[in-house]
N, C-alpha and C positions, 0 to 999 in steps of 0.2 A: 649650661642649660642643655638638657637632653631632650631629643625628640623621640618619643617612644610610641610605636604603632601597635604593639601586640595587644594592649588592653583595649584598643578600639576595634580590634578584629573580633573580640568576643561580643556577647550579647549585652553590651553596655546600655543599649537603648530599650531593651525589652522589659517585660514585666517580671517581677520577682514574686514567686509563689509565697503566699502567707501561710505558714504552717501552724501558727498559734492563733488563738481567738483574739487577735489584736487587729483592728481596722484603722488605718491611717485616715485622718480627716484631711481631705484635699479639696481645695477650691476648684470650681469648674474652670477649665481652660478652653476658651473658644478656639475652634479651628475650622469653622465653616468655610471661610473664604479660601483657605488653603486647600480644602477638599474639592472645591469647584474647579481647580486648575485654571484659574483665570489668567495667571501670569506666565507668559512664555519665557523660558529661561535663556539668558545669554551668558556664556562663561568667558569673561574677559581676561586678558593677560595684564591688565593695568587697572589701577584704582580709578582712573579717569575713563569715563564711558561716553562715547559720542553718540548723538542722536541726529539723524539726517531727516530734515523736513523737505519733502518733495511735493508739498501741496497735495499730497494724497495721504496714504497711511504713513505715519512716522516710523522710522526703522532704527533700532538700536544697532550701533556699530562699535564693538569694543576696540579701543586703541591698542596698538601692539608695539613691541620693542623694535628697535632698529635691526633689520635683517630678518625679522620674523615674517612668515608668509601672511599676505593680506587676508583679513577675515571676510570683508564684504566689499562689493562695488558701491561706491558713493555715486549715485546718478548725477549726470551733468545738470548743473543749475541748482543742486540741492543746497540748502543751508545746513551747515553742520554746527551743532551746539554741543557743549560738553557739560558733564555733571560728575562730581566726585561721589563714589560709593561711600557710605558711612561705615564707621568701625564700631562693632559691638564686641565687647570682651568681658568675661566674668571668670573668676577663679576662686578656688577654695584650698586652704592649706590644712593638711591633715598632720597634726602633731602626734608623735608616738604616745605621749602621756595621755592623750585623749582616749586612746583605745585600750589602755592598760586595764585588764580585767572586765572590760565591757562585754556583756553577753550578746550573742546573736541567736537568731531562730535556727533550730529549736533550742530553747534555753538550756536544756539538760545535756547538750552534746558539744557545744562549741562556743568560742569567743569570736569577736569580730577580727577578721584578717584585714591587713592594709589594702590588699587588692579588692576585697569586697567593698571597703569604704570608698576606694577610688571609683568603683563602678557606681555606687549609690550617689556620690556627690556629682559625678559627671552626668548621670541621668537627671539629677535635680537641676543642674545648670542648663542642660539641653531642653528641659521643659520650659525654663524661663526664656531661652532663646527662641523657641517655637512660639511662645506667647508674644514675644517682641515682634516676630515676623508677622503674626496675625494683626497686631496693632498697626503695623506699617501698611499691610494690605487694606485694613479698614480705613486708614487715612487716604490711601491711593484711590479707592473707589469713591471717595468724596472729593478728590482733587487736591487734598492738602495733607501731607505726611507730617505727623508730629513726633517729637521726642517722647521719651518715657514719662516726662513730667506732665504731659498732656497739654502744655501751653507753648513750648518752644517749637517753632515751625522749622522743620528740616528742609522741606521744599514745598512751595505753593505752586502747583502745576498750572494754575490759571495765570499766575504772575509770570511764570517761566515762559509760557507761550504767548503772553501779552493779550489775553482775552478776559472778558468779564464772566463771572459766574452767572448762570441762568437764575432768574428770580424764582423764589419759592412759590409753589403752587398751593392754593387752598383747595383741598379735596371736599370740603363741606360735608363731611361724613355724618354730622349731627342733623342733617336735613334729609328726610325721606324723599323729598322731591328732586334731590340732586341727580343729574344724569351721570351716574358713575361710569357707565360704559364710555361715554364721550370723554370723560376725564382721562381714562386709561388710553383711549385712542390718541388723544392730544399729546400725552407723554411719549407714546411710541413714535408719532409723527415728528415731534421735536428731536428725538434722538436719532431717527433715521436721516433727517435733514442735516444734522450736525456730523454725521458719521464720515462723510467724504471718502467713500470707498471702503471703509472698515466694515460696513454692514454686509452680511451675507444671507442667503436664504435660510440658513440654520441659526442665525442670531436670535437670541431671546432677550427679554428684559427681566432682570431680577430687581427686587426691591427689598431692602432691609428696613423693617418697620418695627416701631416700638409697641409696647403692650396695648396702650390705649388705641393707637391707630389700627392695630390688628383686630381688636375686639369690635370697634365700631364698623370696620369693613365687613367682617363676616356676619354682623347683625344688621347690616344695611338692607333696606327693603329691596332694592334692585338686585343686590347680590343674591338674596334668597330666591327672588322670582326667576333669576337666570338658571338656578339649579333645579327648581321644582318642575316636575313633569318630565324630567330627563333621567338618564341612568345615573347622573351625579347627585340626585336628590339625597341619597343616603349620606353624602359627604357633609350635609348640613348638620348632622348629629355627631356628637362626641368629637368636636374639633379640639385638638390638644393645644395647650399653650406651647410656645416655641416650636410650632410646626409650620407648614407652608401650604398655601392654597394658590390655585391658579385662576385668574379671572381676566378675560379679554386679552389673553396671551401674555399677561404679566404674572410672574411668580412672586407672590408676596410672602416673605419669610419673616416670621416673628423671631427676630434675632436675639439669641441668648448671649449676652456679653458676660463679663466677669461678675462674680457675686457681689462685689462692692458697688456695682452700678455706675462706676465712674472710669475705671482704667480703660476698658473697652466697652462702650455702651452707646446706644442710640436713644435719643429722647423719646419718652413714652408716646408722645403725640406726633412723632416725626417719621418720615419715610425718605429713603435714599435710593434712587433708581440708577441702575448701572447695566451695561450690556454684558451678556454672557455669550461667548462664542463670536465676538466681533474681532475681525482680523487685526491683530497687533494692537488692540486697544489698551491692553495692560501687559507690561513686560517687567521682568526682574533681571537686573544685572548682578552677577556674582563675581566679585573681584578677588584676586589672590591675596594671600597673607604675605605681601611683599616686604613687610618689616622683618621677616625671618628669611635668611639666605636660602634655605632649601626650596622656598616657594617663589623666589624672585623670577618674574617673567613667565611663570607657569600659568596655565589656565586656572581661573578661579573655581572654587567649589563652595557648596552651601556653608560649611563650617570646618574649622580646624581644631583638633584636640591635641593638647600638649600635656605630658606628665613630667614634672621637674623633680629632681632629687636634691637633697641637702648635700652639697659638696664640701662642707666645712670640715668634714672628718668626724663630726658627731653623729651623723645619720639620724638627725632629730625629727625630720619632717619629710613629707612628700606633698607635692602641690599639683592640682589639676587645673587647667585653664582651657576655655573654649573661646574661639574667635570666629567672627563672621563679618563679611564686608558686602552687604547688600545695597541695592538701589531699586526700590519699588517705584515703577514709573507708570503714570497715566499719560498715554500719548494723545488721547482725545477727551480732555476734560470738558469740552463744550457739549459732549454727549450726556454728561451726568446731570440728573435732575433731582430736585428735592421738593418735598411737600410737607404740609402740616395737615392734621386731621380735621381741624375746624378753626 
């Protein structure tokens, strides 16, 4: 097995210019939660990540090897719990026969080179890896991280901390008489009470909402009345689908999940409230690829790329593999709130 770095120092993750009139049909890949930078990173030296509960903000403390310098002080009286990072791995084997005579863009000048195919397949696997991270973030902001099958629970953060999930709120958006402002204030009050030190003056509330919830919200009588007569009145017109609006200090985001409506998706009439900018509310532990000797007891990183060669003497194939060892953590699941439209 060879560990090759050169291919990953090139623009393996960048866009490839399309030189012919051929457009690839690609499904939408949600990355909203990743773009919000909700998850503070911890780069661990071990697959086991400790979480210290000091009855205040919970703090990630990566465990370290014997003789390694300490990463963090564990406060006196803190309860230390541990959790294993998960392993994500995907690979693709490129057989020489597959590329024999295969044309590449521009068609009249070249055929596919092995290095180009390595870059293309690595990029495709990286896309899948980033989608998986978003799926895990999506679970963490709801308090329960699921595996790729959508049913296997990797970690239930409510169960992990021994607390009950807050009851779902009925926003009653189908009733013009509903006091929508109070509904929003009640959500924020509940989240602030549950924060226990994580809430800061800059903390905001975000809400991932489905299509029906979003449409009922922006069409609600009280929402419109709040905008009329102000400089924000113009925002009542031309509201785009999969956009965001702010009301009573809550950012309601019409979340665009995957095109299949199931892999990463929020129920059409549902809303999930989560803190943005709350101190330590969400963190992600990156563990090392300790199954490979070069990375043993090294600090973790987001992903690892390997290029393997056929050592049988036939030189028949090359193989690309990507690995990642994340743990997406919600340290304050009691802050998370859920709602239905009606």
